[in-house]
C-alpha positions, 0 to 999 in steps of 0.5 A: 379170318375175322376177330368174331365168328359168323355164328357169334355176329347173329347175336349183336344187335342193333342195325344193319350197319352196327359193324361196319366200324370194326376191323375186318381181314377175311378170306374168301373163295373166288366165287363168293367175289362180286363187284363189290371190293371192300372188306365190309361186303364180305364179313364171315357172317354176310358170306355164311348167310347168303350160302345158307339162302342160296342153299335153303331152297328156290331162290332168285335175284330180286331183279328177277322177281320185280316188274320195276325197281324205282328210285326216289327223287328229291321231290317239291314238297308243299303244305299239301297235296300228296303225300310223301315217304321219308325213311322215317316212316319205314320200320320193322316189315311195315311202312307207317303210311301217316306222314306231315310231308306233301309234295305238290300237285304239279310235281305230281302230275309230272311225275306220277310214274314215281308214286308208290302203288299198294303192296310194294316193298320200300327199302331205306338207301342211306343213314347210319341206323336206318340204312337198309331198313324195309317195309311193304307199303299196303296202302292205297294213297299211292305216295311219293318217296324222296330220294333216300328210298327205294321200291320195288313191286313183284311180280305175281307169283311173289307175296309182298308181305312175305318179301318184307318179312324175308328181307328183315330176317338176319338172313336178308339184312346180311344180304342188303348189307354187303352193298353198303358203302361210305364211312359212317354217317355217309353210308349208302346203299348200292342200287346195283347191288339191290338187284343181285340180293338172293331172296328165298322163293318157296311155294305160293302158299308158304308165302302167302301164309306168312304174308297174310300175318303181316298184312293183318298185322298192318290191319291191326295197326289200322283199327288201333289207329281209327280207335285212338282217332275216336278217343281223340276227338271225344277228348278234343270236344269234351276240351271244348274250342281253344283259343287262337294260338299266336306267337306274340310274347307278353308286352303289358299283363294285368298284375293280378294274372301274374305268377311269383313262381314265373315272371318272364315274358313265355309263361305270360304269353296272351295264348297262354294267358287266354287259355288258363282263363278259359279253364278258371271259370270251368268246373267240368276240368280236373288237375291230373293230380285228381286221377293219379299219382307221381311215382318217385320210388327209386332203384336199388340195383344191388338187390335187383333180383336178375341180371338183366332189367327193362329200361324204359328211355325217352328215345323209345317212346313211340308217341304216335301210338302211345307205347313205352318201349322197354329195352332189355339192360344188364344190370352192370351195364346200367346207365346212370340215369336209370332211376324210377321203379315202373310197372305195368299201366304207368303213364311215362311224360317226358319232361324234356321238349314237351313240344314232342308229345313223347307220352306213353303208357307200359302195356297192361301185359308187361309183367316185368317190374322195369326202370324208367330214365330220370328224364321221366315223370312217372304217372300212376292212376288208380286203373290202367284205363285212367292212365290210358285217359290221362295219357290222350289228354296230355297229347292233345293241343290244350295238355300241350300247351300247359305242358310248354307254358312251363318249359324253361330253356331256348333249344332244349327246353324241359319242365320240372317233374311235378308240372304234368301233375297240374295239368288240367284235364277234361272230367266227364265222370268215372264211368266216361273216363273209363270208357274213353280209356278202355277203347285207348287199352284196346288201340294199345293192344291191337298195336302189340299184337300186331308187333308181335306178329311181325316178329312172327312172320320174321320167325317163320322166314328163319325157320324156312332157311333153316329147314325146321318150319312147321309147314302143317301149323304155318298153313293152318295159321295163314288160312285163319289169318285170311278168314280174319282179314275177309272179317274185318276190313280196313277201318274208314277214316276222315279226310286227310290234306290231299285229295 
C-alpha cells in the first residue's frame, strides 16, 4: 500500500527524486524484487512503470544495448584544454556542449578512452534535484566528464536520440529512480542498477523518426547560438574596445568625477571611471531609457481572470539563450514576491547579482499575461526587436560592468530597479537596431522550436508505450525531419580555448 497511488503520482512534477522524502509502505510481489532492498525502490508508480515498459513490446536491459557504460572520473582541470562536461550540462534530452571547464592535455593523453564520442547518452549520477537526468551528446569535440556523470555508446541498432527521449519520459525516469540511494542532498545512482534498466526497443524506423526530432532540436539550438554569437559580435564592435579591467579599488580621484549618490571606493574603481570617461565623449551611445520604459504595473490577484498564472522568477532565467521561462502557479499559491504584470516581448533584468547576467526576454509568441517577481526590473520597448537588442546589450561586458558599478552588498550584490534605464548602449540607428533585434528574435524562436521538438519526441515515446502512437504520422514526420537535417548543416563556429 501507499499513501499516493501510482496514477496520481504521475501528476506530481519536479525532479526525479521529488518524492523520496514521502513515507512509503508498499506491498510488492516476489517477482518484482531485485537486489535493491529499500522501500523507496518499490513505490507503486515505479513498479507500475516497469510493468508497463516490459509489456509494451520489445525491450532489453540497458547493458544489452550498449557497447560500454563508462563512468567519468575526477579530472585535472586546466584554464585551457579539452572541454569537460558537468551535471549542469545534461538537460532535458539534450546535452549543452558549452562549458567553461577544461581538463589539461596531459590528463587527456593519459585518459583518452574516457572522452565522450558523438551520439553518446549521458546520465547524471548524483545531486538532489539533478540526479538521473539524461541527455544525448551530438557534438564532435569528444569532451570529458567528471565523476558525477556516466555515459554509454549504444549498439548500431539503437538510436541515441530515441534513447535519451525514452529515459526522460515518466517511465524512463521511474526506471532510473529505482536505483537511487542515500538521503536528500547525498543521493547517488547505483551503477549496477543502470545496467539493469529496462529500455523499450521498437523498430529502427520508429526510433529513427523520434531520434530525428531530437537531432533537429539540437540543430536548431546550434543555429540559434550562431545567430546570437553574430549579433553579440556586432554589438561588441559597436561598443568598441573597452579599457583594461583591473581589480584595484580607487584611492585618489579628482573631485570633478565624484558623484554625490555614491562616495564609496567600489563605485570609483579606476576601471569604472575609465569606462565612464570613454562613453562620456561619444555621441553614438544612448541610455536604455531612450529606447524603452520601465514597467511597474502591479498585479491584483483578487481580479485575476483565471485560477493560475505564469510566474517569472530569477531562477528560471536561461541567461545563455535569453529565454524567460514562466512557471504555471495557482493563484491561491501566489508567492509574496509576485508583483509586476508582464507580457510578450518584455525584458526581465535581475536586480540581484547582475554579474550573473540573468537577463531574458519573454517570447513574442507567448500570449498569456504573466507576473514577474519583484526581483526584476521590467523593460518594455516599442517593438520586440528593440527589446531583443537592449537585452543583448545588457549582457555584454560593457553592459554588465555598468550595472555592477551601481551594485551594493558584498556576497549578494544588488542594484536599484532604476539602474538598467541608465546603462549606455550603442546607437547605430533605428534601422540597424531593428536588424540586429530581429536576428536575435529569430534565434529565440529557434530555441523555442527546439524545446517543443524535445517535448514532441517524449510525447511520441509515451504514446508508443501506451499503445496509442500514430505510426503513419510519426514516420512521415521522421522523413521530413530527416530531409530538413540534410538541408540545414551544422553552422560553423569560431575557435574555442582548446584544440
